[in-house]
ZAGU-327810 format. One record per residue (C-alpha): z, y, x; residue number from 1; residue in three letters. Coordinates in steps of 0.2 Angstrom, whole numbers, plus 5000, padded with zeros to 4 digits. Last residue first. Example, Ala and Ser with C-alpha at 12.3 -4.5 7.8 and 13.67 -1.06 7.14 Angstrom:
BEGIN
+------+------+------+-----+-----+
:    Z :    Y :    X :   n : res :
+------+------+------+-----+-----+
: 5036 : 4995 : 5068 :   2 : Ser :
: 5039 : 4978 : 5062 :   1 : Ala :
+------+------+------+-----+-----+
***
This chain:
BEGIN
+------+------+------+-----+-----+
:    Z :    Y :    X :   n : res :
+------+------+------+-----+-----+
: 4921 : 4968 : 5091 : 138 : Arg :
: 4938 : 4977 : 5088 : 137 : His :
: 4931 : 4995 : 5089 : 136 : Asn :
: 4919 : 4991 : 5076 : 135 : Met :
: 4932 : 4985 : 5064 : 134 : Ala :
: 4943 : 5000 : 5068 : 133 : Asn :
: 4928 : 5012 : 5064 : 132 : Arg :
: 4925 : 5003 : 5047 : 131 : Gln :
: 4943 : 5004 : 5042 : 130 : Gln :
: 4944 : 5023 : 5047 : 129 : Gln :
: 4928 : 5026 : 5037 : 128 : Asp :
: 4936 : 5017 : 5022 : 127 : Ala :
: 4952 : 5027 : 5024 : 126 : Trp :
: 4942 : 5043 : 5023 : 125 : Leu :
: 4932 : 5038 : 5008 : 124 : Ser :
: 4948 : 5033 : 4999 : 123 : Gln :
: 4956 : 5050 : 5003 : 122 : Ala :
: 4941 : 5059 : 4997 : 121 : Met :
: 4941 : 5049 : 4981 : 120 : Leu :
: 4960 : 5052 : 4978 : 119 : Val :
: 4957 : 5071 : 4980 : 118 : Leu :
: 4942 : 5070 : 4968 : 117 : Glu :
: 4954 : 5061 : 4956 : 116 : Gly :
: 4966 : 5076 : 4956 : 115 : Ala :
: 4952 : 5087 : 4948 : 114 : Pro :
: 4948 : 5102 : 4959 : 113 : Phe :
: 4954 : 5120 : 4959 : 112 : Pro :
: 4956 : 5123 : 4973 : 111 : Lys :
: 4945 : 5122 : 4989 : 110 : Gln :
: 4944 : 5106 : 4998 : 109 : Ile :
: 4946 : 5100 : 5016 : 108 : Ser :
: 4943 : 5085 : 5027 : 107 : Lys :
: 4948 : 5078 : 5044 : 106 : Val :
: 4961 : 5092 : 5047 : 105 : Ala :
: 4963 : 5094 : 5066 : 104 : Gly :
: 4966 : 5113 : 5069 : 103 : Leu :
: 4947 : 5117 : 5069 : 102 : Leu :
: 4947 : 5108 : 5052 : 101 : Lys :
: 4961 : 5120 : 5046 : 100 : Ala :
: 4951 : 5135 : 5052 :  99 : Ser :
: 4936 : 5130 : 5042 :  98 : Glu :
: 4947 : 5128 : 5027 :  97 : Leu :
: 4954 : 5145 : 5030 :  96 : Phe :
: 4937 : 5153 : 5033 :  95 : Ile :
: 4930 : 5147 : 5017 :  94 : Asn :
: 4912 : 5144 : 5019 :  93 : Lys :
: 4902 : 5157 : 5009 :  92 : Asp :
: 4893 : 5150 : 4993 :  91 : Ser :
: 4906 : 5158 : 4982 :  90 : Glu :
: 4902 : 5175 : 4990 :  89 : Gln :
: 4916 : 5184 : 5000 :  88 : Ser :
: 4923 : 5200 : 4995 :  87 : Asn :
: 4941 : 5195 : 4999 :  86 : Pro :
: 4942 : 5178 : 5008 :  85 : Val :
: 4948 : 5165 : 4996 :  84 : Arg :
: 4965 : 5156 : 4995 :  83 : Ala :
: 4966 : 5141 : 4983 :  82 : Gly :
: 4969 : 5130 : 4997 :  81 : Thr :
: 4968 : 5112 : 5002 :  80 : Val :
: 4968 : 5103 : 5019 :  79 : Ala :
: 4966 : 5084 : 5020 :  78 : Ile :
: 4974 : 5076 : 5035 :  77 : Thr :
: 4973 : 5060 : 5045 :  76 : Pro :
: 4988 : 5057 : 5055 :  75 : Ile :
: 4990 : 5058 : 5074 :  74 : Ser :
: 5005 : 5068 : 5079 :  73 : Tyr :
: 5003 : 5075 : 5097 :  72 : Lys :
: 5017 : 5089 : 5096 :  71 : Glu :
: 5005 : 5103 : 5098 :  70 : Thr :
: 4992 : 5096 : 5086 :  69 : Ser :
: 5006 : 5093 : 5073 :  68 : Leu :
: 5012 : 5110 : 5076 :  67 : Arg :
: 4996 : 5118 : 5074 :  66 : Arg :
: 4992 : 5108 : 5058 :  65 : Leu :
: 5009 : 5113 : 5051 :  64 : Leu :
: 5006 : 5132 : 5055 :  63 : His :
: 4990 : 5131 : 5045 :  62 : Leu :
: 4999 : 5122 : 5031 :  61 : Gly :
: 5012 : 5135 : 5028 :  60 : Gly :
: 5026 : 5144 : 5037 :  59 : Glu :
: 5035 : 5159 : 5029 :  58 : Pro :
: 5036 : 5150 : 5013 :  57 : Arg :
: 5027 : 5152 : 4996 :  56 : Asn :
: 5013 : 5140 : 5002 :  55 : Ile :
: 4996 : 5144 : 5010 :  54 : Phe :
: 4987 : 5130 : 5019 :  53 : Leu :
: 4991 : 5117 : 5006 :  52 : Asp :
: 4993 : 5100 : 5015 :  51 : Thr :
: 4988 : 5083 : 5011 :  50 : Ile :
: 4994 : 5070 : 5025 :  49 : Leu :
: 4988 : 5053 : 5025 :  48 : Leu :
: 4993 : 5035 : 5031 :  47 : Asp :
: 5011 : 5038 : 5032 :  46 : Tyr :
: 5024 : 5028 : 5042 :  45 : Asp :
: 5040 : 5036 : 5040 :  44 : Gly :
: 5054 : 5045 : 5049 :  43 : Ser :
: 5045 : 5057 : 5060 :  42 : Gln :
: 5032 : 5061 : 5046 :  41 : Leu :
: 5046 : 5064 : 5034 :  40 : Tyr :
: 5055 : 5076 : 5045 :  39 : Glu :
: 5039 : 5085 : 5049 :  38 : Val :
: 5036 : 5087 : 5030 :  37 : Thr :
: 5053 : 5094 : 5027 :  36 : Glu :
: 5051 : 5107 : 5042 :  35 : Glu :
: 5034 : 5112 : 5036 :  34 : Val :
: 5038 : 5116 : 5017 :  33 : Asp :
: 5037 : 5109 : 5000 :  32 : Ile :
: 5037 : 5090 : 5001 :  31 : Thr :
: 5031 : 5077 : 4990 :  30 : Leu :
: 5030 : 5058 : 4994 :  29 : Thr :
: 5016 : 5048 : 4987 :  28 : Ala :
: 5015 : 5029 : 4987 :  27 : Ile :
: 4998 : 5022 : 4984 :  26 : Cys :
: 4992 : 5009 : 4971 :  25 : Asp :
: 4978 : 5020 : 4964 :  24 : Asn :
: 4988 : 5025 : 4949 :  23 : Leu :
: 5001 : 5031 : 4962 :  22 : Glu :
: 4987 : 5042 : 4970 :  21 : Phe :
: 4983 : 5051 : 4953 :  20 : Ala :
: 5002 : 5053 : 4949 :  19 : Ala :
: 5005 : 5061 : 4966 :  18 : Ala :
: 4991 : 5073 : 4963 :  17 : Trp :
: 4998 : 5078 : 4946 :  16 : Glu :
: 5015 : 5079 : 4954 :  15 : Met :
: 5009 : 5091 : 4967 :  14 : Ala :
: 5000 : 5102 : 4954 :  13 : Leu :
: 5016 : 5103 : 4944 :  12 : Gly :
: 5027 : 5107 : 4959 :  11 : Ile :
: 5016 : 5121 : 4966 :  10 : Asn :
: 5023 : 5122 : 4983 :   9 : Asp :
: 5012 : 5108 : 4990 :   8 : Glu :
: 5015 : 5097 : 5005 :   7 : Met :
: 5009 : 5080 : 5000 :   6 : Ile :
: 5013 : 5064 : 5010 :   5 : Ile :
: 5003 : 5049 : 5006 :   4 : Val :
: 5008 : 5030 : 5009 :   3 : Gln :
: 4995 : 5017 : 5007 :   2 : Lys :
: 5000 : 5000 : 5000 :   1 : Met :
+------+------+------+-----+-----+
***
């Protein structure tokens, strides 16, 4: 059973995402800040981190990604955000999501989106990992 950690300060949204993962035989742990997330990562064996880039705390997902990179954590990460660059076109790449990828996020997605889309993104990521692992063990 896959274990997912979700750092999101919108509790209703986090619970919606957690429920979607649990319907797909995953265990979801919810956190609301960087320190709590790092504590869980240190004490558990997680298969995926989903982080909101901007939470109602001094440090958000971009800080978490920097910290994980600096401390040499290796966990596949999906970055999410509802933030947009002022005066940008809908078709413009979101600079925040692009920054998250530069900091180590494997995938990123702009809010709002259906919870099922996040689960499909995670499943695709896990399938790619499994395929890479199989090729490395040949």
